[in-house]
SERO-4910 file (N, C-alpha, C, O; in steps of 0.05 Angstrom, whole numbers):
BEGIN
 pado doro    nc1    nc2    nc3   cac1   cac2   cac3    cc1    cc2    cc3    oc1    oc2    oc3
  Met    A   1193   1547   1877   1215   1533   1874   1232   1553   1860   1255   1551   1867
  Gly    A   1229   1568   1847   1256   1588   1835   1264   1602   1850   1288   1607   1848
  Glu    A   1246   1614   1875   1252   1627   1890   1289   1611   1908   1312   1620   1909
  Leu    A   1278   1593   1917   1296   1571   1929   1321   1565   1914   1344   1565   1924
  Arg    A   1315   1562   1889   1342   1555   1873   1354   1577   1881   1374   1573   1895
  Arg    A   1347   1600   1877   1353   1626   1867   1377   1632   1895   1400   1640   1891
  Lys    A   1368   1627   1920   1383   1634   1944   1400   1612   1946   1421   1619   1956
  Leu    A   1399   1580   1940   1413   1560   1939   1438   1567   1923   1460   1562   1930
  Asp    A   1432   1579   1902   1454   1593   1880   1470   1607   1897   1490   1594   1904
  Thr    A   1467   1631   1905   1479   1655   1927   1504   1642   1936   1528   1644   1929
  Asp    A   1492   1630   1952   1514   1612   1973   1535   1597   1962   1558   1601   1971
  Tyr    A   1530   1578   1943   1542   1566   1926   1563   1584   1911   1586   1579   1916
  Val    A   1559   1601   1895   1566   1619   1879   1587   1635   1895   1607   1641   1882
  Tyr    A   1585   1644   1920   1601   1663   1935   1624   1638   1945   1648   1644   1945
  Phe    A   1615   1614   1951   1638   1592   1958   1651   1592   1936   1674   1600   1940
  Ala    A   1647   1586   1914   1661   1580   1895   1675   1597   1882   1695   1590   1870
  Glu    A   1665   1625   1881   1687   1652   1876   1709   1653   1899   1733   1660   1895
  Val    A   1701   1647   1920   1723   1647   1940   1747   1623   1938   1771   1627   1942
  Glu    A   1735   1601   1930   1753   1579   1925   1767   1587   1896   1791   1584   1893
  Leu    A   1756   1592   1884   1776   1594   1855   1795   1613   1859   1817   1610   1847
  Leu    A   1790   1637   1875   1810   1663   1881   1836   1656   1896   1859   1664   1891
  Phe    A   1825   1634   1922   1847   1631   1942   1862   1605   1925   1887   1604   1923
  Asn    A   1846   1587   1914   1861   1560   1900   1873   1559   1874   1892   1544   1871
  Tyr    A   1863   1575   1852   1882   1577   1833   1881   1609   1822   1892   1612   1800
  Gly    A   1874   1626   1830   1880   1651   1829   1864   1666   1813   1872   1689   1808
  Val    A   1843   1659   1805   1825   1663   1787   1798   1672   1804   1784   1659   1819
  Gly    A   1795   1699   1797   1766   1708   1800   1766   1739   1810   1786   1754   1809
  Tyr    A   1749   1744   1816   1743   1777   1816   1739   1781   1848   1720   1770   1859
  Pro    A   1755   1794   1861   1753   1803   1888   1732   1821   1892   1720   1815   1912
  Asp    A   1722   1840   1882   1702   1860   1883   1682   1842   1878   1667   1845   1898
  Leu    A   1672   1826   1863   1652   1806   1865   1646   1793   1892   1626   1791   1906
  Ile    A   1673   1784   1896   1666   1767   1925   1651   1785   1951   1634   1777   1967
  Ile    A   1660   1803   1949   1639   1827   1968   1615   1828   1962   1597   1825   1978
  Lys    A   1612   1835   1933   1584   1840   1932   1568   1812   1935   1546   1815   1945
  Leu    A   1573   1795   1931   1564   1762   1929   1559   1764   1959   1536   1758   1967
  Arg    A   1583   1774   1981   1577   1758   2003   1551   1784   2022   1540   1780   2043
  Glu    A   1549   1807   2007   1532   1828   2017   1500   1815   2003   1480   1818   2017
  Lys    A   1499   1802   1981   1477   1787   1971   1468   1765   1990   1444   1761   1994
  Val    A   1486   1749   2002   1489   1723   2012   1468   1738   2040   1446   1730   2045
  Tyr    A   1478   1755   2052   1469   1774   2068   1435   1780   2070   1416   1771   2083
  Gln    A   1437   1796   2053   1411   1808   2040   1391   1779   2039   1367   1783   2047
  Glu    A   1396   1759   2033   1373   1737   2024   1377   1721   2051   1362   1702   2054
  Gly    A   1394   1725   2070   1387   1706   2101   1403   1688   2091   1385   1672   2084
  Leu    A   1424   1675   2083   1440   1657   2081   1464   1652   2094   1481   1635   2088
  Glu    A   1467   1669   2115   1489   1663   2128   1499   1645   2149   1521   1646   2159
  Glu    A   1480   1628   2153   1478   1603   2165   1492   1574   2142   1503   1552   2148
  Ser    A   1487   1583   2121   1495   1561   2095   1523   1551   2105   1540   1568   2112
  Val    A   1530   1523   2105   1557   1513   2105   1571   1523   2089   1591   1533   2098
  Tyr    A   1566   1525   2060   1580   1538   2039   1589   1570   2049   1613   1575   2047
  Val    A   1571   1590   2059   1580   1611   2065   1600   1612   2092   1614   1632   2096
  Lys    A   1600   1595   2106   1611   1594   2127   1642   1578   2123   1662   1583   2137
  Lys    A   1642   1562   2105   1669   1560   2094   1676   1572   2076   1695   1562   2065
  Ala    A   1669   1592   2068   1677   1616   2046   1689   1635   2065   1710   1648   2060
  Asp    A   1675   1638   2087   1678   1668   2109   1700   1665   2119   1713   1685   2124
  Arg    A   1710   1636   2127   1734   1621   2137   1754   1629   2124   1771   1645   2131
  Lys    A   1752   1617   2103   1782   1620   2079   1783   1654   2077   1805   1664   2080
  Leu    A   1765   1667   2073   1768   1690   2070   1782   1707   2094   1801   1723   2093
  Phe    A   1769   1700   2114   1790   1705   2143   1819   1700   2142   1836   1717   2146
  Gln    A   1824   1673   2136   1848   1664   2142   1864   1678   2115   1888   1673   2118
  Asn    A   1861   1688   2098   1871   1693   2078   1866   1723   2075   1871   1730   2051
  Val    A   1858   1745   2092   1846   1769   2088   1872   1786   2072   1870   1802   2053
  His    A   1901   1777   2088   1918   1787   2067   1923   1794   2037   1921   1816   2027
  Arg    A   1927   1771   2027   1924   1756   2006   1901   1771   1997   1905   1792   1987
  Phe    A   1876   1763   2000   1851   1775   1985   1858   1806   1973   1856   1814   1950
  Leu    A   1868   1826   2005   1867   1853   1997   1892   1863   1976   1890   1883   1962
  Glu    A   1914   1845   1978   1933   1849   1954   1916   1839   1929   1915   1850   1907
  Val    A   1907   1824   1934   1893   1817   1903   1878   1842   1893   1881   1854   1872
  Leu    A   1859   1845   1916   1837   1871   1914   1849   1899   1908   1836   1917   1897
  Asp    A   1871   1902   1916   1887   1928   1914   1898   1935   1886   1902   1957   1875
  Gly    A   1900   1908   1878   1923   1907   1850   1900   1903   1828   1908   1899   1805
  Ser    A   1873   1904   1833   1851   1901   1814   1842   1925   1804   1842   1945   1819
  Asp    A   1833   1925   1779   1821   1950   1768   1802   1968   1784   1799   1991   1778
  Glu    A   1790   1956   1803   1780   1979   1824   1783   1971   1849   1765   1958   1860
  Pro    A   1800   1978   1859   1815   1978   1887   1792   1983   1904   1777   1999   1893
  Met    A   1784   1974   1929   1765   1982   1949   1778   1984   1975   1795   1968   1984
  Gln    A   1767   2006   1986   1771   2008   2012   1748   1998   2029   1730   1984   2020
  Asp    A   1751   2007   2061   1738   1994   2071   1715   2015   2069   1722   2036   2059
  Asp    A   1687   2015   2077   1664   2027   2069   1649   2029   2100   1632   2014   2112
  Asp    A   1664   2056   2108   1653   2058   2127   1620   2077   2132   1616   2090   2152
  Ser    A   1601   2073   2111   1580   2072   2111   1566   2052   2112   1542   2054   2110
  Gln    A   1576   2033   2114   1564   1999   2124   1565   2004   2147   1580   2021   2157
  Pro    A   1544   1985   2163   1548   1980   2190   1570   1963   2197   1572   1941   2186
  Ile    A   1592   1972   2222   1606   1950   2228   1604   1912   2226   1622   1897   2221
  Glu    A   1577   1906   2230   1570   1886   2239   1576   1875   2203   1588   1854   2199
  Lys    A   1567   1890   2183   1576   1877   2157   1602   1879   2160   1613   1900   2155
  Trp    A   1618   1854   2169   1652   1856   2172   1661   1857   2144   1684   1864   2140
  Trp    A   1645   1850   2119   1663   1841   2092   1664   1871   2080   1679   1877   2062
  Trp    A   1651   1887   2090   1659   1920   2086   1683   1935   2097   1690   1957   2089
  His    A   1695   1920   2118   1713   1927   2137   1738   1910   2136   1752   1911   2157
  Leu    A   1747   1896   2117   1765   1877   2114   1799   1891   2120   1819   1880   2128
  His    A   1794   1916   2113   1826   1930   2120   1830   1932   2155   1851   1931   2167
  Lys    A   1805   1935   2165   1805   1936   2189   1812   1904   2211   1823   1900   2232
  Ile    A   1797   1887   2190   1805   1862   2198   1831   1855   2196   1840   1842   2215
  Ala    A   1846   1861   2173   1877   1854   2163   1893   1872   2192   1912   1862   2203
  Lys    A   1887   1889   2198   1898   1909   2215   1896   1896   2243   1911   1904   2261
  Gly    A   1875   1873   2250   1871   1872   2281   1855   1891   2294   1851   1891   2319
  Lys    A   1845   1908   2278   1824   1922   2290   1801   1932   2293   1791   1953   2300
  Tyr    A   1792   1904   2284   1758   1903   2281   1754   1890   2309   1770   1876   2321
  Pro    A   1722   1899   2321   1724   1894   2341   1708   1859   2338   1687   1855   2326
  Ser    A   1720   1842   2349   1715   1810   2351   1691   1806   2359   1677   1790   2347
  Leu    A   1679   1820   2385   1649   1806   2390   1635   1822   2369   1612   1823   2377
  Met    A   1637   1831   2353   1616   1838   2326   1617   1809   2312   1599   1806   2295
  Leu    A   1628   1794   2313   1635   1770   2290   1612   1747   2302   1603   1745   2325
  Lys    A   1606   1734   2280   1594   1706   2288   1622   1693   2306   1646   1699   2304
  Glu    A   1608   1676   2323   1627   1657   2332   1645   1641   2319   1668   1637   2326
  Tyr    A   1631   1632   2295   1653   1606   2279   1674   1629   2266   1693   1620   2254
  Leu    A   1673   1660   2268   1692   1674   2249   1712   1690   2280   1735   1697   2280
  Arg    A   1694   1691   2301   1713   1699   2329   1736   1688   2328   1757   1701   2327
  Glu    A   1732   1652   2330   1762   1645   2338   1780   1649   2319   1803   1658   2324
  Val    A   1772   1643   2295   1789   1651   2271   1805   1673   2276   1829   1670   2281
  Tyr    A   1795   1694   2275   1795   1724   2269   1819   1726   2302   1839   1738   2298
  Arg    A   1816   1716   2328   1825   1721   2351   1858   1706   2346   1879   1719   2346
  Lys    A   1854   1675   2341   1880   1668   2331   1893   1682   2308   1915   1690   2313
  Arg    A   1887   1685   2288   1907   1699   2262   1906   1732   2277   1923   1745   2265
  Arg    A   1896   1745   2293   1899   1770   2298   1932   1773   2316   1950   1790   2315
  Lys    A   1930   1753   2326   1958   1746   2342   1986   1752   2326   2005   1768   2329
  Tyr    A   1977   1728   2302   1996   1726   2281   1992   1751   2265   2014   1755   2254
  Trp    A   1980   1765   2260   1975   1789   2240   1996   1809   2251   2015   1819   2238
  Lys    A   1989   1814   2279   2006   1834   2295   2030   1835   2298   2045   1854   2297
  Val    A   2037   1807   2303   2069   1807   2305   2082   1802   2272   2105   1806   2266
  Lys    A   2063   1792   2254   2081   1800   2230   2076   1834   2224   2095   1845   2213
  Glu    A   2060   1846   2229   2060   1873   2224   2081   1896   2233   2088   1916   2221
  Lys    A   2090   1884   2261   2108   1895   2274   2133   1881   2265   2152   1893   2273
  Gly    A   2138   1862   2254   2162   1858   2241   2179   1829   2249   2199   1828   2265
  Leu    A   2172   1814   2240   2180   1777   2254   2211   1780   2252   2226   1764   2264
  Tyr    A   2222   1804   2236   2246   1795   2236   2264   1811   2244   2252   1832   2238
  Ser    A   2286   1818   2256   2302   1837   2260   2322   1842   2241   2325   1824   2225
  Leu    A   2340   1867   2237   2358   1867   2221   2382   1872   2238   2380   1890   2254
  Arg    A   2407   1856   2237   2424   1857   2258   2447   1875   2245   2457   1870   2224
  His    A   2454   1899   2262   2467   1919   2251   2480   1930   2226   2496   1949   2225
  Ser    A   2473   1918   2211   2477   1932   2181   2457   1911   2154   2452   1887   2158
  Thr    A   2451   1919   2139   2439   1908   2121   2454   1893   2106   2444   1888   2084
  Asn    A   2473   1887   2110   2490   1863   2096   2484   1832   2111   2486   1809   2103
  Gln    A   2479   1842   2132   2470   1812   2151   2443   1802   2147   2424   1818   2142
  Glu    A   2438   1773   2150   2407   1766   2136   2397   1772   2167   2407   1776   2189
  Phe    A   2371   1772   2156   2344   1779   2175   2341   1748   2190   2340   1725   2181
  Lys    A   2340   1759   2216   2334   1723   2236   2311   1733   2252   2309   1756   2260
  Pro    A   2296   1716   2257   2270   1711   2271   2278   1722   2299   2299   1719   2312
  Leu    A   2259   1735   2305   2267   1754   2333   2265   1728   2355   2283   1727   2371
  His    A   2245   1707   2357   2247   1687   2368   2261   1670   2366   2255   1652   2383
  Leu    A   2281   1663   2350   2305   1648   2338   2331   1662   2359   2343   1647   2375
  Thr    A   2336   1689   2357   2362   1698   2365   2356   1706   2397   2373   1719   2409
  Gly    A   2333   1699   2410   2336   1707   2437   2341   1734   2448   2351   1739   2470
  Lys    A   2335   1749   2432   2339   1784   2433   2316   1796   2428   2315   1821   2428
***
């Protein structure tokens, strides 16, 4: 019973940490990465809690990286980890450079939809008109 309880707790703790960070701005982003690794090691990837947390992390990956980069121990992608372990490659995901076929289906759809948005955002959704005194206008609204 103790082993079962420990495994159940890991997926929920991962979920709770992600929720706390994104909903309330409280948490430890480096702990989230370590918890995700523990979820993987314990074979809990099919947990409803894990899937919800993974989706939320993908949808907010840029925000997560900002918090992580501003923490006491900023992390870069760990290329010593296999590419299948996406949580060690969040910068690649944020840049839209992660191979989508390596993701589980429930994350692949989120990633593909968000990747289009991220690429547009990275290139700059706004254009500067003739001088810095003019306001930024969305490209899709200017027709140019």
